[in-house]
N, C-alpha and C positions, 0 to 999 in steps of 0.2 A: 346267601354266603356259603365260601366254598375253601377248600382248601386244595390248593397245588402241591403232590408232591411226587421229588425226583431223588436220587442216588446221585452224588460223586462230582458234586458242584465245586469248579475252580475259579477258586479268591484270583484277584490281578496279584495280590500278595505272593502265591505260589502256593497257599495250603486250599487243600480239597476238602470238604465237608461231608461227611459221607452218606447225610442226608439232610435235606433240604423241605421246607415245607413253608409255603406263604399262603397268607390267608388272604384272603378279596370277599368282597361285597359286590354284587349288581343294580344298577335299579334300569328300568327299563328292555328291551328284547331286541336279541339280534335279528337283525334281517336275513332271507335265503342267501345272501352273497357275504355275511360278516364280515359285510365293510360301512359298518356302522356305527361302529364303537368309538365313545371318547375316553382314554384310560386321563384317572385323576391322582394328583399323588400327593399326598399329606404333610405337615410340619413335622419335625422333629421329633414333639414330645405328643405327638396326636394317634388317634387310631386311625384307622380304613375307613370309620363310618361316617362319611358326610354327608348324609341323605338322613341321618338320623336328629332327632328330639338334641338340639344342642343344650351340653353343658356351659357353665359358664365362661370355663377358661378353654371354652369351644376343641379341646380332645375329640369328642365325638359333635358331630354335627354342625361341621366347620361350614360345610356349604347348604348347609340344609333349604335357605332360601332359592337358591337358584337350580336345584338338581328336582327337578317334578315336569308332571303334564306343561306345555305352555310356559315352561322357565328359559334359561339361558341353555342350561342342558335337560334339555326337552328328551323326557322321556315315554314321549309318543314317538320319536322321531330319531331320538339316539340311544346305543346301549350304553351307558355310563358303569365302567366298570373302577375301583378302588382297591387297590391293593395292599397289604399292611408289608412296609419295607423289610426287606433283611435286616437284621440285627435289632430290630425293637422289640416292645413286648406286649404285642399284643394279637400273637396268632402265628409269627413268620419265625423261623427259624433265628435265635437270639439267643446271648450269653446265658440268660436264666435257662434255656432247653436243654433238655441231657443227652450227653454225646454219650452216644452209643458203644462208645468205645471204652466209657469207666461207667457208665450208669448212673452220671452224676453231672447236676448243672458243667457246663462250661465253666462259668462264671470269668475271672481272668483271665485264662485260657482261651476264649472265643477270640479268634483271631481277625486281624485288622481287615475291615471292611473299606470300600470306596463307591462313590456313588456308577462307577462301574459297574460292579457288582449289583448294588442292590436294581438295575436297571438290566442288565443280562437276568436274574432273577423275574422280575416283572416278563420282560421277553420270552422267558421258556413259558411262563405261566397261560401267557395270553396266547402262544402259537398252539397249546395243549388245549387251547380252546376251541382251535380250528380258527385264529383270525391270525393274517397276513399284513393286515394296511389299517390303520386308524384314522376315522378322520382327524384328530387334533391329541394333543398330551397338554393335560391344564392342571397346573400348583403354581400353589403360595408360600414363600419363603423357601427353606431347604425344597418343600414339594416342587420349585421354581427350578433349585439344583437339578432335583432328577428331569424336569423340564429338556431342560439344555444339554443334560447328559443326554437324554433320549434321542434328540437332533443331533447330537455328533455322533453317536455309537451305532444307531439306525436310521439314517437320515431319509431313506426312501421310504421309512416304515409310517411315519405320520404326512399330512398335507399341511396341517398347521401346529403350530406350539401357543400358549397362552401362558405367561409366566409374570409372578406379582407378586412384589414385595423380595425383590431375589435380584441375582446377577447371577451374569457367567463365571466369577470369581467370588472370594470370599474379602467383600472388602472392609472389613471388620478387624481382620488377622483374628481371627478367634485361635487359630493354632499356639495365640501366645501363652492363654486362659487355658490349657487345657491341663497343666501341670498344677496350677493352683485349685483347679475342679480335682482333681486325685488327691490332693492334699488332703485336701476342706474333708473328702469323702473318707478318706483313711483315717480321718479323727479322732469318728464317729467309735466310740465305745464296744459297739459291735462287728467291728469292721471285720476282727478277724483272720485279720492279712489276705485279705479280699473274698476269704468263703463265711459271707455273712448271710449264708440260707442256712447255717446251724444253728445258729445264734440272733436269728427275730429281725434280720434286714437291718436298712440304716433309714430307716425313714425318718427319724425327727431331722437326720440332719439334710434330705430330700429336702421335706417339708417347707426347711428354713430358706433351703435356696427355690425351692419353686415361688413361695411367696415373692423371694425378690426378682426375681424373674416376669411374675405375672405383673408387680408393679411397673418393672421396664417396658413390658409390651402396651401399660395404658390402659389396664384394668382399673385405676381408681377413675380416671377421667367417664369410662364409659359406664361407670356404677353412682358417680356424681351429681345425676341430675335425680334419682329416684332413690338416693339412699343415703344414712347419716353418716358419719365419719366409724361409730361406731359398728354400725350393721355394715360397713362395706368392712372394715378392719377385720370382724368375724365371718364373712362372706371367703374374702381371699385365703383365710386359715382353714375354712371346712373346704375348699376348693382344692387348695394346696396338702392338705392333708392325704385326700380320698386319690390325689394323682400319686404320692408318692406309694400308697399303697396297692398299684400298682404297679409302677414301674422300675425299670430292674439298674441300681447302679452303673453295671457294669455296660447296660445299655448306653448309658448316658454317656458314658467314656470313650466307646466306641465311634455313636455319633454324633459327637464331639472333635472328637480326632477326624473323622471321615469330612465333616463339616472343614476343618484347619485347612484339611490338605487340597479342598476343592478350587481347581483353576483351569479353564478352559480355555484361556486364551491362546494358546497355540497351535487349536484345533476347529477353531471357529470356521473355519472353511469350510468344515465337511457339512456344512446347515442347507439343506436344500427346501424347508419347510417356512412358509411365512412366519411371521411372528407377530404377538401381540404381547407389548409391555409396558405393564403399570406399577409406577410408585406411588407411596405417598408422602408429604411435603412433612410431615411429624415421624415417620418412623424413624428410628434410631439404629435398628438392624442394616435393614436397606435404606440413607438416606438419601431424599430425591435429587440429594444433589449429587450423587452418582450418574444420575438417569444420561445427561447427555453425555458424560465418557462413554457409557455403556453403546448405544445407538451408533455412537460413532463407531467405535470399534465394529458391531456387527456392519454396519451398514458399509465400513471398509473391506469388510470377507465378505460381501457379496449377500447380503443376507435382509430383504424384504422385511424390514422391521415396522410395523404400526408402535409409538411411543402413545402414551395417556398419563397424565399424573395429577393424581386427585390431593384436595385440600381438605384437613379432619383434624380433626384435636385427639382420637384415638389411635394415634402412632401405629406399633404394628398390626391392631388389631380394623384397624379400617377396611382394608378395601375383603374383609369378613362381613362384618357389622354394617356397614355402608355400601352394601355391592352397588346399590341404585345409582352409585356416582361414577361406576365403569359399564356395569354389565350394559345400555344400550349400545356404545360403541364396542365391546366385546361380541355384540348379536351382529352385529355389523359386518365385524372383520371373519365372524364364521358363516355366516350367508355365503359367504366369498369364496369356501371352500369347494 
């Protein structure tokens, strides 16, 4: 594990962060030419710890089954690098970080970020490691947003991209839900005009929100074969509570705003990397019904794209928990790099 640090990081909104930290972890070893790296990108509420023992909600260990010797992300062959995204809550600079100009958490004053900012921070981190070329960038959900942003922002930096449960734009109009998110959080008795760092946080509200999110992701279906209804309810509640104690509410707001603003449709002609794209037929966030349109748009912009659709009862968790349904096709794709 490591932390990349730099100063005076310029954001797309025009604000300059006086200090930037990006937490990252690597699996495997860089070769002498430093050209065997694969960057993996995590989801909106996950950590960058993709190769660890997985938690129930997969905020850690989200790709544990496919990172390691002989796996798709073969650590005997590749150096797998995963960074915590800018604006998150697991080691990189975000709203809960101390603003060096005030010596207090940024909180609501943390500037708005977008996926170009997130990718630019990762790019600086990789260059600091001496990496100027990637085998691929891979990620699921908003990790997939990062994948597409990488291909647009740095088209010659990687040979391939693997994007799962995602799209080059937000198909769900998440932007419309952000005001409701802010209203819900601000109704918490500990909100304190957004300065909840001194009032105990908004854990209760975040827990309720997380429970609803986990259910929408298909966690009940995931547990139904091995647990009773009461056990499922208790597991979901405990998992949500653990996450709520870790994640910052302002970070959630900033990440959801970035999600709602994400749209690369006018820039896809910049992509030069070959693309491997996966959707699941029960995913409510990125439904497979968008697959044909996304592939058509990519191809019309000259992108060499391979599309793979899986069938599962697990919704947004399917590509993570049932990776065997897409990994063989992905392995063929990677072997062509």
